VMD Tcl script that draws the C-alpha trace (Angstrom):
set ca {
  {118.62 120.14 49.68}
  {116.91 122.32 52.22}
  {117.19 121.37 55.86}
  {113.87 120.97 57.65}
  {113.80 122.40 61.14}
  {111.62 121.05 63.90}
  {110.37 123.02 66.82}
  {111.44 120.91 69.77}
  {109.89 122.88 72.61}
  {106.45 123.36 71.15}
  {103.92 123.72 74.00}
  {101.13 122.19 71.91}
  {103.10 118.97 71.40}
  {103.99 118.84 75.10}
  {100.30 119.20 75.95}
  {99.37 116.27 73.70}
  {102.10 114.09 75.21}
  {100.89 114.98 78.71}
  {97.25 114.20 77.91}
  {98.19 110.93 76.22}
  {100.36 109.76 79.08}
  {97.64 110.70 81.59}
  {95.08 108.64 79.63}
  {97.41 105.64 79.49}
  {98.11 105.90 83.24}
  {94.39 106.18 83.99}
  {93.55 103.05 81.98}
  {96.37 101.14 83.68}
  {95.13 102.17 87.12}
  {91.56 101.20 86.22}
  {92.73 97.81 84.98}
  {94.81 97.13 88.08}
  {91.99 98.29 90.35}
  {89.48 96.06 88.60}
  {91.83 93.08 88.81}
  {92.36 93.63 92.53}
  {88.70 94.20 93.34}
  {87.43 91.29 91.24}
  {89.51 88.69 93.07}
  {87.66 86.49 95.48}
  {88.87 86.90 99.03}
  {88.89 83.93 101.43}
  {89.00 85.16 105.00}
  {89.25 82.47 107.65}
}
mol new
graphics top color blue
foreach p $ca { graphics top sphere $p radius 0.5 }
foreach p [lrange $ca 0 end-1] q [lrange $ca 1 end] { graphics top cylinder $p $q radius 0.2 }
display resetview
């Protein structure tokens, strides 16, 4: 059998991981911000 080699330090793959993690972080921040801003504040 022939051994299949993977390129571990491929800059294209790193770019996709970076973009994906940035999108996930952005959606999390938007969700947390909406939850905080949509709460009703009672100031006495």
